[in-house]
C-alpha positions in Angstrom: 109.1 195.9 25.7 111.7 197.3 23.4 110.2 198.1 20.0 112.4 198.2 16.8 113.4 201.8 16.0 112.0 201.4 12.4 108.5 200.6 13.7 108.5 203.6 16.1 109.6 205.9 13.3 107.0 204.5 11.0 104.3 205.1 13.6 105.4 208.7 14.1 105.6 209.4 10.4 102.1 208.0 9.5 100.2 209.2 12.5 99.8 205.7 13.8 97.4 204.9 11.0 99.5 202.6 8.8 103.1 201.6 7.9 104.7 201.7 4.4 104.0 198.6 2.3 107.7 197.9 2.0 108.3 197.9 5.8 108.3 194.5 7.5 105.8 194.2 10.3 106.3 191.9 13.3 104.1 188.9 12.9 103.9 189.0 9.1 105.8 185.7 9.0 103.6 184.2 11.8 104.4 183.6 15.5 103.6 181.4 18.4 101.5 182.7 21.4 103.6 181.9 24.5 101.5 183.2 27.3 100.2 180.1 29.3 97.1 182.2 30.3 96.0 182.2 26.6 94.5 178.7 26.3 91.7 179.3 23.8 92.7 182.2 21.4 89.4 182.7 19.7 90.0 186.0 18.0 92.8 188.1 16.6 93.1 191.7 15.6 96.1 193.8 14.4 96.8 196.8 16.6 96.7 200.2 14.7 98.5 202.2 17.4 101.2 199.6 18.0 102.4 198.0 14.7 103.4 194.4 15.1 101.1 193.9 18.2 98.0 191.7 18.0 95.1 191.6 20.3 93.5 188.3 21.3 91.3 186.8 24.0 90.2 183.5 25.4 87.0 181.8 24.4 86.1 181.8 28.1 88.3 183.4 30.8 88.3 184.1 34.5 87.4 187.7 33.7 86.9 190.2 30.8 90.5 190.2 29.6 92.3 191.2 26.3 95.9 190.3 25.6 98.3 192.3 23.5 100.8 189.9 21.9 104.1 191.0 20.3 104.1 189.5 16.8 107.9 189.4 16.8 108.4 187.4 20.0 104.9 185.9 20.7 105.1 187.3 24.2 102.3 189.1 25.9 103.1 192.8 26.5 99.9 193.8 28.2 96.7 192.4 29.7 93.7 194.7 29.6 90.8 194.2 31.9 87.4 195.6 30.8 85.3 197.5 33.3 81.7 198.7 32.8 80.5 195.3 31.3 78.8 192.3 32.8 80.3 188.8 33.0 81.3 187.6 29.5 79.6 184.4 28.3 81.4 183.2 25.1 83.8 185.7 23.6 84.6 184.7 20.1 85.7 187.7 18.0 87.7 190.9 18.1 88.3 193.7 15.6 89.8 197.2 15.5 87.6 199.9 13.9 88.0 203.6 12.9 89.4 205.8 15.6 91.4 203.0 17.0 88.4 201.5 18.8 88.5 197.9 19.8 85.3 195.9 19.5 84.9 192.5 21.2 82.2 190.1 20.2 80.7 188.1 23.0 78.6 186.4 20.4 79.1 182.7 20.8 76.2 180.4 21.7 77.3 176.7 22.0 73.7 175.7 22.7 72.8 176.5 19.1 71.0 179.8 19.5 69.2 179.7 22.8 70.2 183.1 24.3 67.8 185.9 23.5 70.6 188.3 23.0 74.4 188.6 22.8 76.8 191.5 23.5 79.5 193.6 21.8 82.0 195.5 23.9 83.7 198.7 22.7 86.8 200.4 24.2 89.5 202.7 23.0 92.8 201.0 22.2 95.3 201.8 24.9 98.0 204.2 23.9 100.4 202.6 26.3 101.0 198.9 26.4 100.9 197.9 30.1 98.6 195.9 32.4 95.6 198.1 33.0 91.8 198.4 33.3 89.9 200.2 30.6 86.2 201.2 30.7 84.2 199.7 27.9 80.7 200.3 26.5 78.4 197.3 26.3 75.9 196.9 23.4 73.0 194.4 23.4 72.7 192.6 20.1 69.8 190.6 18.6 69.3 189.0 15.2 66.3 189.9 13.1 65.5 186.3 12.3 66.1 184.8 15.8 68.9 183.7 18.1 71.9 181.9 16.7 75.5 180.9 17.3 78.3 183.1 15.8 82.1 183.3 16.0 82.9 185.9 13.3 82.6 189.7 13.6 84.2 192.4 11.4 84.2 196.2 11.5 84.4 198.2 8.3 87.6 200.3 8.5 85.9 203.3 6.9 82.3 203.3 8.0 82.7 201.6 11.4 79.6 199.5 10.8 79.7 196.1 12.5 79.0 192.8 10.7 78.5 189.3 12.1 78.6 186.0 10.3 76.6 183.2 12.0 78.2 179.7 12.4 76.2 177.1 10.5 77.6 173.8 9.2 75.6 174.3 6.0 76.8 177.9 5.5 75.6 181.0 7.2 74.8 184.7 6.4 76.4 188.0 6.7 74.5 190.1 9.3 74.6 193.9 9.1 74.4 196.0 12.2 73.0 199.5 12.6 75.0 202.3 11.1 75.9 203.2 14.7 75.6 201.0 17.7 73.4 202.2 20.6 74.2 201.6 24.2 70.7 202.5 25.4 68.6 200.1 23.3 68.8 196.8 21.4 70.9 196.6 18.2 69.2 194.5 15.6 71.4 192.8 13.0 69.7 191.8 9.8 70.8 189.0 7.4 72.0 190.3 4.0 73.8 187.7 1.8 74.9 184.1 2.2 78.4 183.0 3.3 79.3 179.6 2.0 81.2 178.3 5.0 81.0 176.9 8.5 82.6 180.2 9.7 84.8 180.4 12.8 86.3 183.8 12.2 86.5 186.6 9.5 88.6 189.7 8.8 88.2 192.7 6.6 91.3 194.0 4.7 92.6 197.4 5.9 91.2 199.1 2.8 87.8 197.5 3.3 87.9 195.8 -0.1 88.3 192.1 0.8 86.5 189.9 3.3 88.4 186.7 4.4 86.3 184.0 6.1 87.9 181.0 7.7 86.6 177.6 9.0 88.3 174.5 10.4 89.3 173.0 7.1 89.2 175.8 4.6 88.4 179.4 3.9 86.9 181.8 1.3 87.8 185.3 0.3 85.2 187.7 -1.1 85.2 191.1 -2.8 83.4 193.3 -0.3 81.4 194.9 -3.0 79.7 197.4 -0.7 78.6 194.7 1.6 77.0 192.6 -1.3 79.9 190.3 -1.1 81.1 188.5 -4.2 83.0 185.3 -3.9 86.6 185.4 -5.1 88.4 182.2 -4.3 89.7 179.8 -1.7 92.0 180.3 1.3 94.1 177.6 2.9 94.0 177.3 6.7 95.9 175.2 9.3 93.9 172.1 10.1 92.5 171.8 13.6 90.7 174.1 16.1 91.3 177.3 14.2 89.2 180.2 15.3 91.0 183.4 14.6 92.0 185.5 11.6 93.3 189.0 10.9 95.1 191.0 8.3 98.4 192.7 9.0 98.0 196.5 9.1 99.6 196.9 5.7 97.2 194.4 4.2 99.9 192.2 2.7 99.4 189.1 5.0 96.5 187.2 6.4 97.2 185.7 9.8 95.4 182.5 10.9 95.5 181.4 14.6 94.6 178.3 16.6 93.3 177.5 20.0 95.4 175.8 22.7 98.4 176.6 24.9 101.4 177.7 22.9 99.2 178.0 19.8 100.7 178.9 16.4 99.6 181.9 14.3 100.4 181.2 10.6 100.8 183.8 7.9 100.0 183.6 4.2 99.9 186.2 1.4 96.7 188.2 1.5 94.1 186.8 -0.8 92.7 188.5 -3.9 95.8 190.3 -5.2 96.4 188.4 -8.4 96.0 184.7 -7.6 99.0 184.3 -5.3 99.5 180.7 -4.1 96.9 179.6 -1.6 94.5 182.5 -2.2 93.6 182.7 -5.9 90.2 181.8 -7.4 91.6 178.7 -9.1 94.2 177.5 -6.7 94.8 176.8 -3.0 97.9 175.6 -1.2 97.9 173.0 1.4 101.4 173.3 2.7 102.5 173.2 6.3 99.3 171.4 7.3 96.9 173.7 5.5 93.9 172.8 3.5 91.8 174.7 0.9 88.0 174.8 0.9 86.2 173.0 -1.9 84.1 174.6 -4.7 81.0 175.0 -2.6 83.0 176.4 0.3 81.4 174.1 3.0 84.5 172.0 3.4 82.4 168.8 3.0 84.2 167.6 -0.1 87.7 168.8 0.7 90.2 166.3 -0.7 92.8 166.3 2.0 93.0 162.6 2.7 92.9 160.7 5.9 94.8 163.4 7.9 92.1 166.0 7.2 89.3 163.5 8.1 91.0 162.7 11.4 91.5 166.4 12.1 87.9 167.1 11.5 86.8 164.3 13.8 89.0 165.6 16.6 87.6 169.1 16.1 84.0 167.8 16.3 84.7 165.7 19.3 86.3 168.6 21.1 83.3 170.8 20.3 80.9 168.2 21.6 82.8 167.6 24.8 83.1 171.3 25.5 79.4 171.9 24.8 78.5 169.0 27.2 80.8 170.4 29.9 79.1 173.8 29.6 
């Protein structure tokens, strides 16, 4: 892949940690995933080492694979196979933490919380984008208050602590992991504060100050507030089987992805920076098929008309059929 010279120069000048706010980043206007192997993009994470590249994965795949997608073209530039881990069950989330470490959340449980434990995999982000196998560390995860389904996982960009949000139609909780994950024992995640959404993914801003949580019909952003999150306002999301979210590495945009072959990733201004359209505490855009969450954040009273109701019905039917097949 030929990378724009400006992006290469930016990487060298900043030590591969960030790019200047004024510099455009591939993907900050959205893109379409073109790889036919990516049929259920269920997580999204902006690369730190390769600005403009986004890591994603399938909900279920023929193996433990990650895909690096160029945000400028939508083409896959590398497929990474994970070694040192078991057979993934239901991979739902991905994030990049301090030290350019990729964490993958095998945390889904479509049977409603029947598995006694789930897993998180950790690997170094490859310095070279090519098809390769990378050894990962596997962590066993349990919840303090019992098994549950989850699709949202974030890693704090400064502390490296991992957080999970469980998926519950009536709203879930933010679960805090240990200060450092252990590969030799069980990592117990404890519930801390409520999250008012049927969450399908979440993302922390690069400065660690904002938490964006998305669902099928709407989203909410929170002030991180040291982990004692404080609700800020609504986020609009594309309607449908939406299960991925990430910030661009400069923090100016929030990207929201969908499942399906040739799935779109839409971009909107990052929430919480002065009430910009679609992200402020009072407003919420619903352009290009988006919808904003209602005041209680559950999506139950979202006034988006017959199109939204039909979209929700399709999503629910899709989930029920997939659960039955599994």
